[in-house]
C-alpha positions in Angstrom: -6.6 -16.5 17.3 -2.8 -16.1 17.8 -0.7 -17.2 14.9 3.1 -17.4 14.1 3.9 -14.6 11.7 7.1 -14.3 9.7 7.9 -10.6 8.9 10.6 -9.2 6.6 11.0 -5.5 6.0 10.6 -3.7 9.3 11.3 -0.2 8.0 9.2 3.0 8.2 6.0 1.2 7.2 6.9 -2.3 8.5 7.7 -1.4 12.1 4.2 -0.2 13.0 2.8 -3.3 11.3 5.0 -5.5 13.6 3.8 -3.5 16.6 0.1 -4.0 15.7 0.6 -7.7 15.1 2.3 -8.1 18.5 -0.5 -6.1 20.2 -3.0 -8.4 18.5 -1.4 -11.3 20.3 0.5 -12.9 17.4 3.9 -14.4 17.7 6.1 -12.4 15.3 9.4 -13.6 13.9 11.3 -10.7 12.3 14.3 -10.5 10.0 15.9 -7.0 10.3 19.5 -5.9 9.5 19.9 -2.7 11.4 20.9 -3.1 15.1 18.8 -0.2 16.3 15.7 -1.7 14.6 16.4 -5.1 16.0 16.8 -3.7 19.5 13.5 -1.9 19.3 11.7 -5.0 18.0 13.1 -7.1 20.7 11.9 -4.7 23.3 8.4 -5.0 21.8 8.5 -8.8 22.1 9.3 -9.8 18.6 11.5 -12.8 17.9 14.6 -11.9 15.9 15.9 -14.4 13.3 19.1 -14.5 11.2 17.6 -15.0 7.7 14.3 -14.4 5.8 14.0 -18.1 5.4 14.1 -18.6 9.1 11.3 -16.2 9.5 9.2 -18.2 7.1 10.0 -21.7 8.4 7.0 -23.1 10.3 5.1 -19.8 10.1 1.3 -19.6 9.6 1.7 -16.6 7.4 4.6 -14.5 6.1 4.4 -10.7 5.4 7.0 -8.7 3.6 7.2 -4.9 3.3 10.0 -4.2 0.9 10.9 -1.2 -1.2 11.5 -2.6 -4.7 11.2 -5.6 -7.0 14.9 -6.3 -6.7 14.5 -6.7 -2.9 11.4 -8.8 -3.3 13.2 -11.2 -5.7 16.2 -11.4 -3.4 14.1 -12.2 -0.3 11.4 -14.4 -1.8 13.2 -16.1 -4.7 15.8 -18.9 -5.0 16.3 -22.1 -3.1 17.0 -20.3 0.1 14.2 -17.7 -0.2 10.9 -17.3 1.7 8.7 -19.0 -0.9 10.9 -22.1 -0.8 11.1 -22.1 3.0 7.4 -21.6 3.8 5.3 -24.6 4.4 2.9 -25.7 1.5 -0.1 -23.4 1.3 1.2 -20.8 3.7 0.2 -17.2 2.6 3.2 -15.0 1.7 2.0 -11.4 1.3 4.0 -8.8 -0.5 3.1 -5.3 0.5 5.5 -3.9 -2.1 4.3 -1.7 -5.0 6.1 -3.4 -7.9 5.3 -5.0 -11.2 2.8 -7.8 -11.9 5.5 -9.5 -14.0 7.7 -9.9 -10.9 5.1 -11.5 -8.6 3.8 -13.8 -11.3 7.3 -14.9 -12.1 8.1 -15.6 -8.5 4.9 -17.6 -8.0 5.5 -19.6 -11.1 9.1 -20.4 -10.1 7.9 -21.8 -6.7 4.8 -23.9 -7.1 3.7 -26.1 -4.3 5.2 -24.2 -1.4 4.4 -20.8 0.0 1.5 -19.1 -1.9 2.4 -15.6 -3.0 -0.3 -12.8 -2.7 0.1 -9.3 -3.9 -0.9 -6.9 -1.2 0.1 -3.3 -2.0 -1.0 -0.7 0.5 -2.5 2.8 0.4 -1.8 4.9 3.5 0.8 6.1 5.9 2.7 4.8 9.0 0.1 6.7 11.1 -2.7 4.9 9.3 -1.0 1.6 10.2 -0.6 2.6 13.9 -4.3 3.5 13.9 -5.3 0.2 12.3 -6.8 1.9 9.2 -4.3 1.1 6.4 -6.0 0.1 3.1 -4.6 -3.1 1.7 -5.4 -4.4 -1.8 -5.1 -8.2 -1.9 -4.8 -10.5 -4.9 -4.4 -14.3 -5.1 -6.3 -17.6 -4.6 -9.5 -17.2 -2.7 -8.7 -19.8 -0.1 -5.3 -18.3 0.6 -6.7 -14.8 0.8 -9.3 -16.0 3.3 -6.6 -17.7 5.4 -4.5 -14.5 5.8 -7.4 -12.0 6.4 -7.5 -12.6 10.2 -3.8 -11.6 10.3 -4.0 -8.5 8.1 -6.9 -7.0 10.1 -4.4 -6.3 12.9 -3.4 -3.1 11.0 -5.7 -2.9 8.0 -9.2 -1.5 7.5 -10.3 -2.1 4.8 -8.7 -5.1 3.1 -10.0 -5.0 -0.5 -9.8 -8.3 -2.4 -9.3 -7.8 -6.2 -9.1 -11.2 -7.8 -6.2 -13.3 -9.0 -2.5 -12.8 -8.3 -1.4 -9.5 -9.8 -4.8 -7.8 -9.9 -4.1 -5.9 -6.6 -0.9 -4.5 -8.1 -2.8 -3.5 -11.2 -5.3 -1.6 -9.1 -2.6 0.0 -7.0 -0.6 1.1 -10.0 -3.6 2.7 -11.6 -4.3 4.4 -8.3 -0.7 5.7 -8.1 -0.9 7.0 -11.7 -4.1 8.8 -10.9 -2.6 10.3 -7.7 0.6 11.4 -9.5 -1.6 13.0 -12.2 -3.7 14.7 -9.5 -0.5 15.9 -7.8 0.7 17.4 -11.0 -2.6 19.2 -11.4 -2.4 20.6 -7.9 1.1 21.9 -8.6 -0.1 23.5 -11.8 -3.1 25.0 -10.0 -0.8 26.5 -7.3 1.4 28.1 -10.0 -1.7 29.6 -11.7 -3.0 30.8 -8.3 0.3 32.5 -7.5 0.2 34.3 -10.9 -3.3 35.6 -9.9 -2.0 36.9 -6.6 -2.8 34.1 -4.2 -0.2 32.4 -2.1 0.1 28.7 -2.4 -0.9 28.3 1.3 -4.0 30.5 0.8 -5.0 28.7 -2.4 -4.7 25.2 -0.9 -6.7 26.2 2.2 -9.4 27.5 0.0 -9.4 24.5 -2.3 -9.8 22.2 0.7 -13.2 23.7 1.3 -14.3 24.0 -2.3 -15.3 21.6 -5.1 -11.7 21.5 -6.4 -10.6 19.6 -3.3 -9.0 16.2 -3.7 -6.8 13.7 -1.8 -3.8 15.2 -3.5 -4.7 18.7 -2.2 -5.0 17.2 1.3 -1.7 15.4 1.0 0.1 18.6 -0.2 -1.4 20.6 2.7 -0.5 17.8 5.2 3.2 17.9 4.3 3.3 21.7 4.7 2.9 22.9 1.2 4.1 22.1 -2.3 7.9 22.5 -1.7 7.8 20.1 1.3 5.5 17.7 -0.6 8.0 17.7 -3.5 10.9 17.0 -1.3 9.3 14.2 0.8 6.8 12.5 -1.6 8.3 13.0 -5.1 11.0 10.2 -4.7 8.4 7.7 -3.8 6.0 8.9 -6.5 8.8 8.6 -9.1 9.3 5.0 -8.1 5.6 4.3 -8.3 5.2 6.1 -11.6 8.2 4.1 -13.1 6.6 0.8 -11.9 3.2 1.9 -13.4 4.7 2.8 -16.8 6.7 -0.4 -16.8 3.6 -2.5 -15.9 1.5 -0.8 -18.5 4.2 -1.4 -21.1 4.4 -5.1 -20.2 0.6 -5.5 -20.5 0.3 -3.3 -23.7 -1.9 -0.9 -21.9 -2.1 2.8 -22.9 -2.3 5.1 -19.9 -3.5 7.9 -22.3 -4.2 11.2 -20.6 -2.9 10.0 -17.3 0.6 9.5 -18.7 0.4 12.9 -20.5 -0.4 14.8 -17.3 2.3 12.9 -15.3 5.0 13.6 -17.9 4.2 17.3 -18.6 3.2 18.6 -15.1 5.4 20.9 -13.1 6.7 18.1 -10.8 9.6 15.9 -12.0 7.9 12.5 -11.7 8.6 10.6 -14.9 
């Protein structure tokens, strides 16, 4: 069934989400700042609005795909933010990988209006375009059920995790594990080179052996360790910082995961 969807954050990940929503027959209202992005979205059939609040006003669901907690607070919070502008009970999904403290504070500050759900993602823009993005989703069961028919436009699977904040907790643990695995892959490449194997040869072999992992696949897919470091490390550093902050807020010891992340060859912490 076609719905009115408000969308904020039509960047590298957000744009293919908008395209999939439009292709699924939804009416999508998008707030975007850059002229070239706005023009592309208009060509696709999206409705462009002047503010995030305008995107949320009267929408059946609101989706945000923002980079940081600061952006999330700016867009969702305050008297003119998305949570205040959304109709009571309307799902407001945050696809950002941030802290549990931020989403719970935003939800507490805006009771009775839009219902915030944490929906961090695992995957790439290509996964979105193919409709196979993994979305973790936390929040009230009835609100989660209400937004699921929208998210399936670009997500498979959508994994529900429980109350608000639990999806971020799962994602942050996932990111810590991936960062630790990436450090181990980098260390393995260094050892392999000392033993006379090139990094490319080692990664190709590992991909067919018991030492294979998602991290090995990711490093190979980006063209090797130097390319992976240049392209992925900035995002990993952000995710690692969020994970360490969240763990500190909750009094959780990441133990060996934190040790590997901090002491590995890649500069992630």
